[in-house]
NUVOBA-602587 format. One record per residue (C-alpha): x, y, z; residue number from 1; residue in three letters. Coordinates in steps of 0.1 Angstrom, whole numbers, padded with zeros to 4 digits. Example, Ala and Ser with C-alpha at 12.3 -4.5 7.8 and 13.67 -1.06 7.14 Angstrom:
+-------+-------+-------+-----+------+
:     X :     Y :     Z : seq : type :
+-------+-------+-------+-----+------+
:  0123 : -0045 :  0078 :   1 :  ALA :
:  0137 : -0011 :  0071 :   2 :  SER :
+-------+-------+-------+-----+------+
This chain:
+-------+-------+-------+-----+------+
:     X :     Y :     Z : seq : type :
+-------+-------+-------+-----+------+
:  0318 : -0383 : -0080 :   1 :  MET :
:  0303 : -0385 : -0042 :   2 :  GLU :
:  0303 : -0356 : -0018 :   3 :  LYS :
:  0298 : -0352 :  0011 :   4 :  THR :
:  0276 : -0322 :  0023 :   5 :  ILE :
:  0284 : -0319 :  0061 :   6 :  ILE :
:  0320 : -0332 :  0061 :   7 :  SER :
:  0326 : -0304 :  0030 :   8 :  PHE :
:  0315 : -0273 :  0046 :   9 :  ILE :
:  0327 : -0282 :  0079 :  10 :  PHE :
:  0361 : -0291 :  0063 :  11 :  ALA :
:  0355 : -0256 :  0048 :  12 :  LYS :
:  0353 : -0239 :  0079 :  13 :  ILE :
:  0379 : -0255 :  0099 :  14 :  ALA :
:  0404 : -0249 :  0073 :  15 :  GLU :
:  0397 : -0211 :  0071 :  16 :  ILE :
:  0407 : -0211 :  0111 :  17 :  ILE :
:  0437 : -0232 :  0106 :  18 :  LEU :
:  0444 : -0205 :  0080 :  19 :  LEU :
:  0440 : -0175 :  0096 :  20 :  LYS :
:  0466 : -0187 :  0118 :  21 :  PHE :
:  0491 : -0195 :  0095 :  22 :  MET :
:  0486 : -0166 :  0076 :  23 :  VAL :
:  0488 : -0139 :  0107 :  24 :  HIS :
:  0523 : -0157 :  0115 :  25 :  GLY :
:  0541 : -0162 :  0078 :  26 :  ILE :
:  0530 : -0124 :  0077 :  27 :  MET :
:  0547 : -0118 :  0109 :  28 :  ILE :
:  0579 : -0137 :  0099 :  29 :  LEU :
:  0577 : -0120 :  0065 :  30 :  ALA :
:  0577 : -0085 :  0078 :  31 :  ASN :
:  0607 : -0092 :  0101 :  32 :  PHE :
:  0627 : -0105 :  0070 :  33 :  ASN :
:  0633 : -0139 :  0083 :  34 :  PHE :
:  0613 : -0152 :  0054 :  35 :  ILE :
:  0607 : -0144 :  0018 :  36 :  ASN :
:  0572 : -0148 :  0013 :  37 :  PHE :
:  0567 : -0156 : -0025 :  38 :  SER :
:  0595 : -0187 : -0018 :  39 :  LYS :
:  0568 : -0207 :  0001 :  40 :  ILE :
:  0545 : -0202 : -0023 :  41 :  TYR :
:  0542 : -0236 : -0037 :  42 :  LYS :
:  0550 : -0253 : -0006 :  43 :  GLY :
:  0518 : -0237 :  0008 :  44 :  VAL :
:  0496 : -0247 : -0020 :  45 :  LYS :
:  0506 : -0280 : -0010 :  46 :  PHE :
:  0502 : -0283 :  0025 :  47 :  MET :
:  0464 : -0268 :  0016 :  48 :  LYS :
:  0456 : -0295 : -0002 :  49 :  LYS :
:  0468 : -0319 :  0021 :  50 :  PHE :
:  0450 : -0304 :  0052 :  51 :  ALA :
:  0417 : -0299 :  0035 :  52 :  THR :
:  0417 : -0339 :  0025 :  53 :  ILE :
:  0429 : -0345 :  0061 :  54 :  LEU :
:  0406 : -0323 :  0081 :  55 :  LEU :
:  0375 : -0337 :  0053 :  56 :  ALA :
:  0385 : -0372 :  0062 :  57 :  LEU :
:  0387 : -0364 :  0100 :  58 :  VAL :
:  0352 : -0344 :  0103 :  59 :  LEU :
:  0333 : -0364 :  0082 :  60 :  ALA :
:  0342 : -0391 :  0102 :  61 :  PHE :
:  0337 : -0377 :  0137 :  62 :  VAL :
:  0301 : -0360 :  0124 :  63 :  LEU :
:  0286 : -0387 :  0109 :  64 :  THR :
:  0303 : -0414 :  0137 :  65 :  GLY :
:  0319 : -0431 :  0113 :  66 :  GLY :
:  0288 : -0433 :  0087 :  67 :  ALA :
:  0293 : -0412 :  0052 :  68 :  VAL :
:  0261 : -0391 :  0043 :  69 :  LEU :
:  0268 : -0392 :  0004 :  70 :  ALA :
:  0246 : -0376 : -0022 :  71 :  ILE :
:  0255 : -0368 : -0057 :  72 :  GLU :
:  0261 : -0335 : -0067 :  73 :  VAL :
:  0227 : -0329 : -0090 :  74 :  GLY :
:  0202 : -0348 : -0068 :  75 :  GLN :
:  0197 : -0321 : -0039 :  76 :  HIS :
:  0163 : -0313 : -0044 :  77 :  ALA :
:  0151 : -0337 : -0017 :  78 :  GLU :
:  0177 : -0327 :  0009 :  79 :  VAL :
:  0169 : -0288 :  0009 :  80 :  TRP :
:  0136 : -0272 :  0025 :  81 :  ASP :
:  0123 : -0257 : -0003 :  82 :  ARG :
:  0096 : -0233 :  0016 :  83 :  THR :
:  0095 : -0201 : -0002 :  84 :  ASP :
:  0119 : -0203 : -0027 :  85 :  TRP :
:  0120 : -0181 : -0058 :  86 :  PRO :
:  0110 : -0202 : -0086 :  87 :  ASP :
:  0139 : -0185 : -0106 :  88 :  THR :
:  0174 : -0173 : -0086 :  89 :  LEU :
:  0188 : -0140 : -0100 :  90 :  ARG :
:  0228 : -0138 : -0096 :  91 :  ILE :
:  0243 : -0095 : -0102 :  92 :  GLY :
:  0273 : -0100 : -0126 :  93 :  VAL :
:  0287 : -0068 : -0134 :  94 :  LEU :
:  0300 : -0067 : -0171 :  95 :  PRO :
:  0336 : -0069 : -0177 :  96 :  GLU :
:  0333 : -0069 : -0214 :  97 :  GLU :
:  0303 : -0073 : -0236 :  98 :  ASP :
:  0273 : -0091 : -0227 :  99 :  VAL :
:  0272 : -0120 : -0249 : 100 :  ALA :
:  0302 : -0126 : -0242 : 101 :  VAL :
:  0296 : -0129 : -0204 : 102 :  MET :
:  0267 : -0147 : -0207 : 103 :  GLN :
:  0292 : -0174 : -0223 : 104 :  GLU :
:  0318 : -0176 : -0203 : 105 :  ARG :
:  0292 : -0174 : -0171 : 106 :  TYR :
:  0273 : -0205 : -0187 : 107 :  GLU :
:  0295 : -0236 : -0165 : 108 :  PRO :
:  0287 : -0214 : -0131 : 109 :  PHE :
:  0245 : -0208 : -0141 : 110 :  LYS :
:  0246 : -0246 : -0152 : 111 :  ALA :
:  0262 : -0258 : -0121 : 112 :  HIS :
:  0239 : -0234 : -0097 : 113 :  PHE :
:  0203 : -0251 : -0117 : 114 :  GLU :
:  0216 : -0283 : -0112 : 115 :  GLU :
:  0225 : -0279 : -0074 : 116 :  ILE :
:  0195 : -0258 : -0066 : 117 :  LEU :
:  0172 : -0272 : -0093 : 118 :  ASP :
:  0157 : -0240 : -0100 : 119 :  ILE :
:  0160 : -0219 : -0133 : 120 :  GLU :
:  0190 : -0194 : -0130 : 121 :  VAL :
:  0195 : -0163 : -0146 : 122 :  GLU :
:  0219 : -0134 : -0150 : 123 :  LEU :
:  0218 : -0100 : -0136 : 124 :  TYR :
:  0237 : -0077 : -0162 : 125 :  PHE :
:  0239 : -0043 : -0143 : 126 :  GLY :
:  0265 : -0016 : -0148 : 127 :  THR :
:  0283 : -0009 : -0116 : 128 :  SER :
:  0284 : -0018 : -0081 : 129 :  PHE :
:  0256 :  0006 : -0069 : 130 :  THR :
:  0232 : -0005 : -0097 : 131 :  ALA :
:  0238 : -0039 : -0079 : 132 :  MET :
:  0235 : -0025 : -0044 : 133 :  VAL :
:  0194 : -0010 : -0062 : 134 :  GLU :
:  0188 : -0042 : -0077 : 135 :  ALA :
:  0190 : -0059 : -0043 : 136 :  MET :
:  0172 : -0033 : -0031 : 137 :  ARG :
:  0146 : -0035 : -0050 : 138 :  GLY :
:  0147 : -0071 : -0045 : 139 :  LYS :
:  0155 : -0076 : -0084 : 140 :  ASP :
:  0182 : -0101 : -0073 : 141 :  ILE :
:  0190 : -0124 : -0046 : 142 :  GLU :
:  0226 : -0128 : -0051 : 143 :  VAL :
:  0256 : -0107 : -0061 : 144 :  SER :
:  0291 : -0099 : -0061 : 145 :  LYS :
:  0303 : -0065 : -0043 : 146 :  PHE :
:  0330 : -0049 : -0040 : 147 :  GLY :
:  0342 : -0043 : -0002 : 148 :  PRO :
:  0329 : -0007 : -0001 : 149 :  PHE :
:  0299 : -0018 : -0023 : 150 :  ALA :
:  0293 : -0046 :  0003 : 151 :  TYR :
:  0291 : -0026 :  0036 : 152 :  ILE :
:  0267 : -0002 :  0016 : 153 :  LEU :
:  0250 : -0032 :  0004 : 154 :  ALA :
:  0242 : -0043 :  0044 : 155 :  VAL :
:  0232 : -0006 :  0049 : 156 :  ASP :
:  0206 : -0003 :  0017 : 157 :  ARG :
:  0194 : -0039 :  0012 : 158 :  ALA :
:  0205 : -0062 :  0040 : 159 :  GLY :
:  0232 : -0083 :  0020 : 160 :  ALA :
:  0252 : -0109 :  0040 : 161 :  GLU :
:  0280 : -0120 :  0025 : 162 :  ALA :
:  0285 : -0158 :  0019 : 163 :  ILE :
:  0315 : -0164 :  0000 : 164 :  VAL :
:  0348 : -0149 : -0017 : 165 :  GLN :
:  0367 : -0160 : -0051 : 166 :  GLY :
:  0401 : -0171 : -0037 : 167 :  ALA :
:  0434 : -0167 : -0059 : 168 :  MET :
:  0455 : -0185 : -0032 : 169 :  GLU :
:  0433 : -0199 : -0002 : 170 :  ARG :
:  0461 : -0191 :  0023 : 171 :  PHE :
:  0454 : -0154 :  0011 : 172 :  LEU :
:  0419 : -0146 :  0017 : 173 :  PRO :
:  0428 : -0113 :  0029 : 174 :  THR :
:  0459 : -0088 :  0012 : 175 :  TYR :
:  0474 : -0059 :  0028 : 176 :  SER :
:  0491 : -0026 :  0024 : 177 :  SER :
:  0528 : -0027 :  0027 : 178 :  TYR :
:  0551 :  0007 :  0035 : 179 :  ILE :
:  0580 :  0007 :  0025 : 180 :  ILE :
:  0610 :  0023 :  0026 : 181 :  VAL :
:  0650 :  0017 :  0016 : 182 :  HIS :
:  0669 :  0000 :  0034 : 183 :  ALA :
:  0698 :  0032 :  0033 : 184 :  ASP :
:  0671 :  0053 :  0045 : 185 :  SER :
:  0676 :  0053 :  0079 : 186 :  GLY :
:  0641 :  0054 :  0086 : 187 :  ILE :
:  0638 :  0027 :  0114 : 188 :  GLU :
:  0599 :  0032 :  0125 : 189 :  SER :
:  0566 :  0054 :  0115 : 190 :  ILE :
:  0579 :  0085 :  0138 : 191 :  ASP :
:  0607 :  0091 :  0117 : 192 :  ASP :
:  0584 :  0094 :  0088 : 193 :  LEU :
:  0580 :  0129 :  0096 : 194 :  GLU :
:  0591 :  0152 :  0069 : 195 :  GLY :
:  0595 :  0123 :  0044 : 196 :  LYS :
:  0582 :  0123 :  0009 : 197 :  SER :
:  0558 :  0096 :  0005 : 198 :  PHE :
:  0541 :  0078 : -0024 : 199 :  GLY :
:  0505 :  0070 : -0026 : 200 :  TRP :
:  0493 :  0051 : -0056 : 201 :  VAL :
:  0460 :  0069 : -0060 : 202 :  ASP :
:  0432 :  0084 : -0039 : 203 :  PRO :
:  0406 :  0056 : -0048 : 204 :  ALA :
:  0430 :  0026 : -0039 : 205 :  SER :
:  0426 :  0006 : -0011 : 206 :  ALA :
:  0458 : -0011 : -0002 : 207 :  SER :
:  0481 :  0017 : -0019 : 208 :  GLY :
:  0462 :  0048 :  0001 : 209 :  TYR :
:  0431 :  0042 :  0022 : 210 :  LEU :
:  0438 :  0017 :  0044 : 211 :  PHE :
:  0477 :  0028 :  0048 : 212 :  PRO :
:  0463 :  0064 :  0053 : 213 :  ARG :
:  0439 :  0048 :  0083 : 214 :  ALA :
:  0469 :  0027 :  0093 : 215 :  HIS :
:  0489 :  0062 :  0097 : 216 :  LEU :
:  0465 :  0079 :  0114 : 217 :  VAL :
:  0456 :  0057 :  0137 : 218 :  ARG :
:  0497 :  0045 :  0149 : 219 :  GLU :
:  0504 :  0086 :  0147 : 220 :  THR :
:  0471 :  0102 :  0163 : 221 :  GLY :
:  0474 :  0129 :  0135 : 222 :  ILE :
:  0442 :  0139 :  0118 : 223 :  ASP :
:  0439 :  0127 :  0087 : 224 :  THR :
:  0435 :  0168 :  0074 : 225 :  ASP :
:  0470 :  0172 :  0086 : 226 :  ASP :
:  0486 :  0142 :  0078 : 227 :  LEU :
:  0502 :  0151 :  0047 : 228 :  ASP :
:  0515 :  0179 :  0058 : 229 :  ASP :
:  0528 :  0159 :  0085 : 230 :  TRP :
:  0550 :  0136 :  0061 : 231 :  LEU :
:  0562 :  0162 :  0033 : 232 :  GLY :
:  0561 :  0165 : -0003 : 233 :  GLU :
:  0531 :  0141 : -0016 : 234 :  ILE :
:  0535 :  0120 : -0049 : 235 :  VAL :
:  0507 :  0099 : -0071 : 236 :  TYR :
:  0526 :  0075 : -0084 : 237 :  THR :
:  0495 :  0059 : -0101 : 238 :  GLY :
:  0510 :  0022 : -0096 : 239 :  GLY :
:  0521 :  0000 : -0075 : 240 :  HIS :
:  0550 : -0010 : -0095 : 241 :  ASP :
:  0559 :  0023 : -0098 : 242 :  ALA :
:  0559 :  0030 : -0060 : 243 :  GLY :
:  0579 :  0002 : -0054 : 244 :  VAL :
:  0605 :  0018 : -0080 : 245 :  ARG :
:  0603 :  0048 : -0067 : 246 :  ALA :
:  0618 :  0032 : -0032 : 247 :  ILE :
:  0645 :  0015 : -0053 : 248 :  ILE :
:  0654 :  0049 : -0074 : 249 :  SER :
:  0652 :  0063 : -0038 : 250 :  GLN :
:  0628 :  0093 : -0058 : 251 :  ASP :
:  0607 :  0090 : -0025 : 252 :  VAL :
:  0616 :  0082 :  0007 : 253 :  ASP :
:  0587 :  0061 :  0020 : 254 :  ALA :
:  0550 :  0044 :  0002 : 255 :  ALA :
:  0524 :  0030 :  0001 : 256 :  ALA :
:  0516 : -0009 : -0021 : 257 :  VAL :
:  0502 : -0035 : -0020 : 258 :  SER :
:  0519 : -0069 : -0004 : 259 :  ASP :
:  0510 : -0091 : -0037 : 260 :  SER :
:  0535 : -0062 : -0058 : 261 :  GLN :
:  0560 : -0068 : -0037 : 262 :  ILE :
:  0555 : -0107 : -0038 : 263 :  PHE :
:  0553 : -0106 : -0074 : 264 :  ARG :
:  0584 : -0083 : -0076 : 265 :  MET :
:  0605 : -0107 : -0056 : 266 :  GLU :
:  0594 : -0141 : -0076 : 267 :  ALA :
:  0604 : -0119 : -0108 : 268 :  ALA :
:  0637 : -0112 : -0089 : 269 :  GLU :
:  0635 : -0076 : -0100 : 270 :  VAL :
:  0666 : -0063 : -0094 : 271 :  GLU :
:  0671 : -0036 : -0061 : 272 :  GLY :
:  0646 : -0058 : -0043 : 273 :  MET :
:  0666 : -0072 : -0017 : 274 :  ASP :
:  0669 : -0026 : -0006 : 275 :  GLN :
:  0628 : -0027 : -0005 : 276 :  VAL :
:  0626 : -0027 :  0033 : 277 :  LYS :
:  0591 : -0034 :  0048 : 278 :  VAL :
:  0584 : -0007 :  0078 : 279 :  LEU :
:  0547 : -0014 :  0088 : 280 :  THR :
:  0520 : -0031 :  0071 : 281 :  GLN :
:  0481 : -0025 :  0077 : 282 :  THR :
:  0453 : -0051 :  0090 : 283 :  ASP :
:  0442 : -0078 :  0063 : 284 :  PRO :
:  0421 : -0062 :  0040 : 285 :  ILE :
:  0395 : -0089 :  0032 : 286 :  PRO :
:  0386 : -0095 : -0007 : 287 :  ARG :
:  0352 : -0087 : -0023 : 288 :  SER :
:  0327 : -0111 : -0011 : 289 :  PRO :
:  0295 : -0129 : -0031 : 290 :  GLU :
:  0262 : -0117 : -0010 : 291 :  ALA :
:  0229 : -0131 : -0010 : 292 :  VAL :
:  0196 : -0112 :  0003 : 293 :  ARG :
:  0190 : -0113 :  0041 : 294 :  GLY :
:  0160 : -0121 :  0038 : 295 :  ASP :
:  0161 : -0154 :  0017 : 296 :  LEU :
:  0154 : -0187 :  0032 : 297 :  PRO :
:  0179 : -0200 :  0054 : 298 :  GLN :
:  0176 : -0231 :  0032 : 299 :  SER :
:  0185 : -0216 :  0001 : 300 :  LEU :
:  0213 : -0194 :  0016 : 301 :  LYS :
:  0231 : -0230 :  0028 : 302 :  THR :
:  0222 : -0246 : -0009 : 303 :  ALA :
:  0233 : -0213 : -0028 : 304 :  ILE :
:  0267 : -0216 :  0002 : 305 :  THR :
:  0269 : -0253 : -0008 : 306 :  PHE :
:  0266 : -0244 : -0050 : 307 :  ALA :
:  0299 : -0217 : -0044 : 308 :  TYR :
:  0317 : -0242 : -0026 : 309 :  LEU :
:  0315 : -0270 : -0048 : 310 :  SER :
:  0318 : -0253 : -0079 : 311 :  PHE :
:  0351 : -0262 : -0096 : 312 :  ASN :
:  0346 : -0251 : -0132 : 313 :  ASP :
:  0390 : -0247 : -0140 : 314 :  GLU :
:  0387 : -0220 : -0170 : 315 :  SER :
:  0358 : -0202 : -0151 : 316 :  PHE :
:  0378 : -0198 : -0120 : 317 :  LEU :
:  0412 : -0186 : -0135 : 318 :  THR :
:  0397 : -0166 : -0163 : 319 :  ASP :
:  0380 : -0147 : -0126 : 320 :  HIS :
:  0414 : -0151 : -0109 : 321 :  ASN :
:  0398 : -0175 : -0084 : 322 :  TYR :
:  0427 : -0200 : -0086 : 323 :  HIS :
:  0413 : -0218 : -0059 : 324 :  GLU :
:  0378 : -0213 : -0059 : 325 :  GLY :
:  0355 : -0201 : -0033 : 326 :  PHE :
:  0360 : -0203 :  0009 : 327 :  ILE :
:  0337 : -0195 :  0030 : 328 :  LEU :
:  0334 : -0157 :  0044 : 329 :  VAL :
:  0312 : -0140 :  0070 : 330 :  ASP :
:  0301 : -0097 :  0080 : 331 :  ASP :
:  0327 : -0094 :  0105 : 332 :  SER :
:  0356 : -0100 :  0077 : 333 :  ALA :
:  0346 : -0062 :  0065 : 334 :  TYR :
:  0346 : -0045 :  0097 : 335 :  ASP :
:  0378 : -0030 :  0098 : 336 :  ILE :
:  0362 : -0016 :  0059 : 337 :  LEU :
:  0339 :  0004 :  0082 : 338 :  ARG :
:  0367 :  0010 :  0102 : 339 :  GLU :
:  0388 :  0025 :  0078 : 340 :  THR :
:  0360 :  0045 :  0063 : 341 :  SER :
:  0344 :  0065 :  0096 : 342 :  SER :
:  0381 :  0073 :  0103 : 343 :  LEU :
:  0393 :  0089 :  0073 : 344 :  LEU :
:  0359 :  0104 :  0075 : 345 :  GLY :
:  0342 :  0089 :  0047 : 346 :  LEU :
:  0312 :  0067 :  0038 : 347 :  SER :
:  0307 :  0040 :  0014 : 348 :  PRO :
:  0290 :  0063 : -0012 : 349 :  GLU :
:  0321 :  0083 : -0010 : 350 :  ASP :
:  0346 :  0055 : -0017 : 351 :  LEU :
:  0324 :  0041 : -0046 : 352 :  LEU :
+-------+-------+-------+-----+------+
């Protein structure tokens, strides 16, 4: 199937701009209970597909003056300026199970990259995100996925540059943390949380601890070291679902959970969800990026980005919960993590 490189990439860019406005509008409405977010998923997916097709057609026409720059996938060798490209591209992968199983699972991914780039691709299996950072710093890999906080460390230590991220829902390239209360709690504002019992998920949880904690520190002006004393009794629920259920049963007055947990339990029509009220929510939290080493030739970075964006093996993407493939992202999306770690007095190393 023919693809237009210029229209393809610019359609992705325009799509993200459009989606940013729509996501924030939807989140605001959901927060004020004007809509039930879980009930618009199907409509959103249809709108996304329609918008992407329309944007691609319009941009292809405008950018090429009505002409189509069509290039067959797999015939890009003559398109890219290949000056200073390596003979082999090494991509870091964090094993989630036996390496032999991972090798087999990544075969379609590897084959696609070799077809697009016309160079050999090797998979580098590290033992942790920290190991991936060190591998990139030592120039043992050119590309790797990093956890959000590991990415911040990779930027500082290895000159990493975020290019794309896998998307479960293209209209949800980020997620948020909610601080929730029971509808009958009488809690109407953040100030009302003083002296109230509070449920955190786990000290290592981004949406169940780090981001909501930073949000409360920012909104109240209370030092992070004094926040728990200001709140009152502290409970660690051990899971986002447990945090929601603790609110339903009124075992705690307030709790921090991920927005997706609320959406899932609403969609499953869990009893008592109509009594869960969102008191406040954090700024958007970016998902894990795929990053390249910053010293690679720009043409190679562009080619790698295109390889990610054009990858559409459904089985692979579903296995990784990337139902909508890969979308563009850049370093500025992760400034919120830098601000959060700074506000809490933590370094990226502390959070890994």
